[in-house]
N, C-alpha and C positions, 0 to 999 in steps of 0.2 A: 512480716507481716505482708497480707496481700494488698492491703494500701500503698505498702513502699512500693511492692513489686510491680503494680499496675500502674503506675504514674510515672514512670519514665517520660521523658519529653518535653518539650515546651509548652504543650497544653494535652489535656486529656481528649485521646478521639473516642468516637464511638463506641468502638470495641471495649476501648479501656474502662469505659463508661459502663457498659454490657456487664464486666465482670467484674464488675461492684455492685451490680446491684443483688439485693436480697436482705439487708437489714430491716429497708422501709415494707419490703412485702411481709416479713414476720409481722412488725406492726400491723399493717394493711388487715390482717385476718382478723384483728382486732373490731374492725370497721365490717365485716360481713359475718360477724356470728349468729348464732341462732337466736339471740334479741333482736339483732336486725331486722332477721326474719318474719319474727314475730308482731313487730310494731310496724314495719312497712308492709307487710300483706294486709296488715287490720286496718291501717292507712286508707289503702288503695279499695281493700272489699267495701270500705264505710263510706268514704268521702271521694272516691274515684280521682281524681287526677288533684284534687284541689291542694294536696299537701306535697307536691312535686317540687314545689321553690324550697321547703325543710332541707331535702336531700342534696339539693344542689348548692344550698347557703352551707350546709353543715360541712361538705366535701372540700368546699374553697376555703372553708373555716380550718379543715383538717390537714390540708396539704402546709397550710402556712404554721400552725400548730406540729408538727412533725416533724419538717425541716428545723425549728427551731429546738426542738428536742435535742435532733443528730447534732447539732451543733453544737449546743451544750457539752456533749459528749466527747465531740472531737475536740473542741478546743482546749476544755479544761482537763479532760482525762478522767473526770467522775461522770457518774450517772447523776439524776436529779436529785434522788433520794440521797447520795452521798454530800451531795452539794449543801443540801438543807442542813444535813446532820453535823457538819461544820459551823452554820450559824443560829445553830436554835437551842437553848436551854433542854435540859437534859427532860422536864416536865412537859414542855413543847413537842420534843422530838416522841415523846411517847402518846400525845395526843392527836397529834398528825398521824403517829405510824396506825394508830385507833381507828380513824375516820379511813385511811387508806385501807386497812385491811378489811372493813366494813364493803369498802367498793370493789376490793379483790373477790369476797365473798359473794356480792353480786354478781359478779361477772361468772364465778365459776357456778351460780345457781342457773345462769340461763343457758350455760355452754353445756351443763350435763343434761338439763331439760331437755335442749334441743335433739341432741343425740339420743337421749331416751326415746322420746316422739319419731326419730327418724326409723329405730327399729323396729318399735312398734309398728309402724306402716308397711316397711318393708320385711318382716319377720313375724309378726303378731306376737311380736314379745312384751312381757309384761314390763310396762316403764321401770320398775326397781329393776330388775335384770337389765334392762337397757343401760340406766344409768350408771351402774356398777361396769359395765363394758366398757362405755364410754369413757369410765375413769382409768379402766385399764390400759385402755389403748394410750390414752394421755400420758401414762407412765413409761409404755415403751417409745413415744417418740420423746418424753425428757431424758430416757437411758441411751437414745441415740446422739441427742445434742451432747450430753455431758461423755459417752466413750467418743465419739466419732468428731466431736467437733461442731463448730456452730455452722460451718458453709452446707454440710450434708443435711443436718436440720434444717437449714435454710432451703435447700433442694426441696427435701419431701413438703415442705409447707407452701413451697410455690405448685409443687404438682396437687396439692389440695384444692388452691385457690383455684385453678384451674377449672378442677374438676366441679366444685362450688359455681364459677362464673357458666358453664356448659348447664347444668342443672337449671338456673332460672333464668337463661339467656335462650333456651330450648322453647320454651312456650309461645314466646314473641314473634318466632317463625310460623307459629300454627295461626296463631290470633293476633295479628299486627294493630299495635295500639293507635289510640286518634291522635294525629299529628297536631289536630287543632286542640283538641283537649290538654295536651303533653304542653302545648305554648301557652295555653291559659291558667294552668297551673304553677306557673312561675312566676305569679303575680301573688304577694303574701296574703293572706288572709286565713280566719277561721271564722269557725261555724261553732261557738261554745266551748264551755270547759273542756268537756269530751275531748274535743278536737288540740285543746291546747296542751292535754295532758300526754297525747300521742306525739303532739311536735316536742315533748320535753323529753320523750320515751326516745324520738327517732335520734334526736339532737343525742341523745346520752349514750346511744348506739353508735353513735358515727365519731364524735368527739370522745373516744373513751379516755375516762383518769388512768386506767393502767398501762393503757399504750403511750402515753406521755411520758408516763416512769420508766418504761420498758426500752424506747426508741432512743434514748440518751446510753443508755446500757449496750446496748447492742451495737452500736456504732461505735461507741468506745471499744468493746469485746471483739469487733471484727477487725478494726483499722488502727487502735491505739491512738494514743496522743501523738498528733503528729506537728510538726515548726515549718513557718517558712512557708518554700514556694510549695513544700507537699502538700500543706495544711491547704493553702488555696485551691490547689487542685484537686485535693479530697472534697473540698465543699461543694466546687462547681459538679461533681459527680456526683455528688448525695441530691444535690437538688433534682438531678435527673431520675435518681431513684424513688426519689419521694413524690416526682411527680409520675412519672407513669404508674407507681403502688397506688395511690390518692384515684387515679384515674380508672385502673381497674376496678378498685373499690366502689368507687362512686358510680359507675356504670352497674355495678352488681347488683347494688343498693335500689339504683331507680329502676333498673329491669322486673325487681321483686312488687317496687309498687304498681309499674305499669302491667304486671301480669295480671295482679288482683284486681286492678282498675278495670280490665280489659274480660276478664274471664268470669269473676267472682262479685262484681257490685249489681247483684239483682236480688239479693237476701236470701238467698239457697243456701246460705253457708249459717253456722253458730257462733262464725267468729275465732276459731280455732283451728291450729294449723291440720288438724285432722278433718276439719269439715273442708279446710281450704284445700287438702290433698284430694279429698273425694270429689269435690267440684272441678278441679284441675283435669281429673281423669275423666269424669261423665262429659264435660265440655271439650277436652281437647285431647282424650285418648288416653289410654293408659301407659304406650312410653313416655308420654309428656310427664304423666303423675310419679313415673316410676323417678326420672330425671331430675324431678322435683324434690323428692325424697333422697336420692341419693345426695343430691346438693346440698341437703339437710345433714343428712348425716357426716360429709368430710367437713364441713363448716363446724359440728360438734367437735370430731374427734381433733381437728387441727387447733379451735381456739380454745379447749379446755388444756391444751397443752401449753399455750404461751400465754393463757390467764395466770399458769399456776406460776409459771416461769416468772413473771412480773411480780407475783406477789413474792417470790423468794427475793428479787432484785429490790423492791422495796422494804423487807424487812433485812437485809444485809445491808443495805445502803443507810438505811434511817438509825438500827439498833446495832450493827455488827453482829448480829446472829444469824448464824446457819443454822437452818433446819433442814433434814433430809428431805428431799423432794417426795418421799414415799411418805412419811409421816405427814409432811405438809397437805399430801393428794388425801388421805385419809381424813385430815381435821376440815381438809375444805370443802369436802363431799359432804357434812354430816348435815348440813342444811337441804341441801339438794335432796340427801336418801329420805330426811324427816317428812319433806314435803310430798315425795311421791307414796312414801308408804302412808300417807295421812289422806292420799285420794285427792288433794289440793289440784284446780284446774290448770295443769301445765303453761297454759298458753296466756293465761293471765297473769301468771307470776312470771314467765318472761316478759312481760309489758312492764309490770309492775318493777322488774329489776331493773328495767332498762332506766326508769324514772329515778331508781336511786341512783346508777351510774350519772345521771347528768346533775344531780346537785352533789356529786364530787368532785366534779370538773373544775369550777374556780378554785379549789385547793391543790390541782395541780397546774391550771393556766398562771396565776395570780405571781406565784414563784419561779413559774418559768418566763414568764416576760420580763418579770424585775429583774432576775439574774442573767439573763441573755443582753438587757439593755445596760448593764454595769459595767465601763472599761474596766474597774477594777476586777472584774472577775474575768472578763471578754478579750481585755484589753484590744487591738484594731478592729475586733471582729464583732463587738458591740454591736446593736443592733442600729440600723439607720433612724433618723426619727420618722420616716413613714412607716416603717417596718414596726417601729416602738406604737404609734397611734394604731395602726390596724389592729395589731393585737392587741391593744387595749381595748378599742371597738368589738373584738370577737368574745372577749371575757365579759364586758359590761352586758351585751346582747344575749350570753346564755345565762348569767344573774338575773337579768330581766325577766326573761320567759321563766325563770325557776318561781320569782315572786310573783308574777302573773298567776300561775300553776297555783299556789298556796294562797293568792286572793281567791280566785274562782271557786277553790277545791272547797275554801272556809267559807264559803257563803252562799255555795250552795248553787252558784250561777249555772246555768245553761246556755 
């Protein structure tokens, strides 16, 4: 395997580490999907720089979470769903799979809607037609992974990530954000229940449950289960992979919010991605608006393929059932098609889907932290106490934010 071939010598060199880059970048696509665009643009347009801290904190959390996920796959040779299957009764597996599938459906909803909106902005296609095209493109990407293997798929995904980055960074060169405002935004704060709802959505769009399940399988499939010195070197290279991928994803997320805070915070938009596109075009020019839409389209295409892949990993791991990707693609497409056909507000649906993802995060993080902390599972590579404490704090923070959201929404607080 590539992991064995590329880790000869006493320590992995920079070039060896670069050759091992890939799995974390596929997982990183989940961090820059259309749901991120919707929540980050809405946050910037509504609250300016106030929620910058949420993106920074979420990205730091994501670095730790994704490394633990990859470590589980490399050390045990199992994905997180497979590890859970061995330790849960049948009824528990079914219930756990049901909630994980709900998360996968919410993910797919966001990604297909994002691609549909982008095709509408670029070519004036009806949203329903755009959603179907997005699904077809995802099938093509999944076929590439099935026929050519994981590495060609990774290269295509990394290319799409580069397109996404260009699409959302371009506007910052035309309208640079306020450095003072961005620094002030690093101070944790809220402004009522709506800002908590958005923060929960931003967190759900960043520390995404399906990316946690998926990364353990990606690392396992790319490198296999390693032993001894090879394992140590591969884990070191994996930190490099995760660090770079999360840095890129975090920078793109921050660019989305900063662009909206700089160019859209004047109440001229209706809070939709279409309104944001129009405002970007009016303020920053048609070229920047075009790049914005192309970035959104690349986000939809890449993330819907990755999301469907993650759903297959979840089902296969928990239930030992394999559903053809085409059939799975059709089934998970139904909610998005129904919403598009019913004329639902696609941007609002995107934001709500991210909140659903946020509620699914504890179900992925709690078992991940528990399993990677056990020497009976990880041996000498079990988490150190400091890592366990940090991962526990991440999980508690996310659960607390969700409880705040429930309370504020139920009481009608503002």
